[in-house]
N, C-alpha and C positions, 0 to 999 in steps of 0.2 A: 490434948493429944488426940490425933485423928485415928479413931478406931478402924476406919476402913483401910488406912495405910498399914496399920499394925497387922490386920488380918490378911493383907496381901503379901506379907513377908513370909518367906520360908523360914524354917527353924534356924538354918545357918545364917541367913540374912539378919534375922532378929538378934542372934547372938553377937554378930559383928556390930550392928547398930547400937546395941546395949553397951558394948565395950568402948566404942568410939564416943558415945555420950558420956560414959563414966569418966573417960580420960579427958573430956573437954576438948576434943579435937576440932579444929577449924579446917585444916587442910591435911589430907592424907595421901600417901603415895601408894602405888601398886605394891612396892616392896614391903611397906608397912602392913598392907592388907594380907600379904602372904604369911606374915608372922602370926596373924590371928586365925589362920586356917590350919586344919590338920595336915600333917606332912604328906599324906597320900591324896590330898584333895587336888583334883585335876581340872576343875571347872572354874578357875578364877575369872577367866574372860567372860564366861556366861554370867557369873555372879555380878561382876562389875556392870555388864550390860543391863542386867535386870535392875540393879540399884540405880543406875542412871535413868532408866525408863520410869522408875518409881519416884524420881526426883530426889533421891536420898544422896546421890553423888552428882556433882556438877563439874564437868571437865574444865580444867584450867589449861592444861596442855597434855600431851601424851603421857599417861602414867601418873598424873597428879590431879587431885580432885578436891573440890570444896565439899565438906561433909555437912549435910542439912539434917539436924535432929528431927525426929518425927513430929514434934509439936510445931515445927516451923515449915514443914512440907507444904501445907495448903497455901501459904502466902509466899514461900520462898525465903531463904535466909540471906541476910545482907552481911557478908563477912567484911571486915575492915579492908578498905581498898589498899591500905599500906602493906598488907600481908601478901598481896599477889606478886609484885615485882621481884622479890627475892627468888621466887620459883623459877624465873627465867634467867637469873644471873647468879648461879651458884658460886661464881668467883668474886662476887660482890663488886663487880665493875659497873655500877649504876648509882644513880641517886634519884629520889623523888623530889621534884622541884617545880619551878615556874608557878603557874596559878594555883596548883595544889597547895604549895607552901605559902602563897600569898594569903590563903584562907587560914592555914595553920597558925601563922603568926599574927593574924588579925590585921593585915594591911588594909583591908577593905571589907565592908559589910556584904558586898556582892558575893554570892556563892557560885563557884565554878564547878561544872559537872565532870570535866575531863581530868583524868589523872595523868600527869606528865612524868615519864620515866626517862631521864637523860642517861645516855650511855655511849660508848665509843664504837658500837658494833652494828646496831640495827635501827631501822626506821620503818615503822608501820603502825597502823591503828587497829585496835581490837576491842571487841565488846566481850566481857567475861562476867557471867552471872549478873547481867544487866548493867554492869559498870563500864564506862567508856575509858579506855586507856590509849595514850599516844606515846609510843616508844620513839624517842627523838635522838638521832645520832648527832653527837657533838665531838669536837676535837679532844684528844687526850689532854691538851693544855688547859681545858676547862674543868677537868676532874679534880677539883681541890676545894677546900673550904667546906668540907662535909663533916657530918657527925652521925653517930648512931643513937637512935631512940628505941625504947622498948614498947612494943605493941603486943599486949596479951602474952608477955613473956618471951617474945621473939624480937631479935635485933633487926632493925630496918635502917637503911642509909638514906639520909635526907640532907638537903642543903642547910647549913647553919643560917641563923638570922642575918648575919652580915653578908654572907654569900647570896642569900635570897634577895637582899636589897640591891645587890649588883645585878642579879638576874632581872629584877624588877625594872631597872633602868634600861637594860639591854632588850628585854622582851616586855615592853610597856603597853602593848595593844590591849590586853585584857582589862586593864584599869582605865582605859580611855585615852592613852597617849603619853608622851614624854612629860608634859607639864603636870599632869595628874600624878604620874610616877614620882617626879621630883618633889612634889608637895608631900607625898607619903614619906619619902626619904627625909625631908626637912623635919617633918613632925616627929619621926622616930628619934632623930638626933636631938632635937630640942627637948624632948621628954625623957632623954637619957635611957632609951630603950635598946640601945645597941652599943657595942664597943667600937668607938671611933678609930682607935689605933688598928684594931683588927680589920675594920672595914677598909681603911686606907691600904693596909698591907695586902689584902686580897685584891683590891682594885688595881694596884700596881702590877699584879701578876696577870690580870685579865687581858686576853689577846685583842679584844676589840678596842681600838684607840678611841673611837667615838664615844664609847661608854665611859672610858677613863676621863675624857674631857668633860663630859656632862656631869659626872660625879664630882670632879674637881671644882668645877664652876659652882655647883650647888653647895658644896661644903664651904667654899670661900664666902659665898653669899650669906650664910648664916653665922659666919664669924669663927670658923675653925682656924686655929693659928697657922701662920705661915710655916713655922717649924715642923708641924705635923704634916702639912701639905707638901713639903719640899720633895720627898721621894716621888710623889704622884706628879708634881709639876715637871720634875726631871724626866719622867717616863714619856712625856708628850712633846718634848723639845724638838724643834725642827720637823714638825709634822704639818700636813696640809690643813687648810682652814675648813672647818665644818660648821653646819648650822645646828643650833640647839634643837630646833624643830625642823619641819620640812620647809619653812619659810626662810629664804636666804636674804631677806631684806631686814636690815636692822643695824645694830652697832657691833663692831668687832672688839672682842676682848682679846688683846694681844697676848696676855699671859697664858690663856688656855687655848688660844687659836680657835675661838668659837664666835660665830655670828649670833649675837644676843637679840632675840626677837622682842617686839614690844611687850609681850605677855610675860617675859622673863626679866625680872627686875634685878639688875646688878649695877654697881656704881664704879668699880675700879677698872682702870686701864682700858677704856672703850673709845672707839672712834666710829663715826657713821659710815655705812656703806649703802649703795643703792643698787637697784636691779640693772 
């Protein structure tokens, strides 16, 4: 514990810090601070300013702060990045996803630093308590396949494993591209690490046709039954031809309406196309 920090606190500040520490607070609001103060206390703004200056409180947004216990003040406290997004979305219209969840589900050993917060309202990047956040606006049609997890007793909304696999195919750049993303999808299915029926159900609902085709082709490649794939196949009928990767030279898979590149090995229903 830092004695210099303790000695720098006023009596009322020390009492609040002790209370927050005792209650194990990670995040505290201005309204909560008011409940710790005497009814006739008129200097809450000055108090908050002072605690911010002493690095005991770190702003998240107006009226909401990360609480840093005294023993963590010298180095700064690292609060779980999962606890920050709910502060901005009290109506729970968000989910933590993309590369953040690629790490959570161990899709790759690569560690990503940016926390992606998908939502139907705002797009912006912010750094909060040294953590990089990217709030990404998406259509309401993509707000499904989510689940709640508990982080230090608080509920947080994240993409389910099956939904994260779909996002992986859709947003494949962090793992090195579509072929690498498809390899991860194949591995998880072969190892029985996801619910195939749920994956297909979620894929059928996904608005991006290209993503649906890529997943359909990948699932067929590793032997998922035609009966399971039927709803997904039906969802891409009479759609334009796309390339599995950026290379439009290869064989055409008529069933999935996909140009299969040399690096993508499939056997069924293909014919050659040229530039």
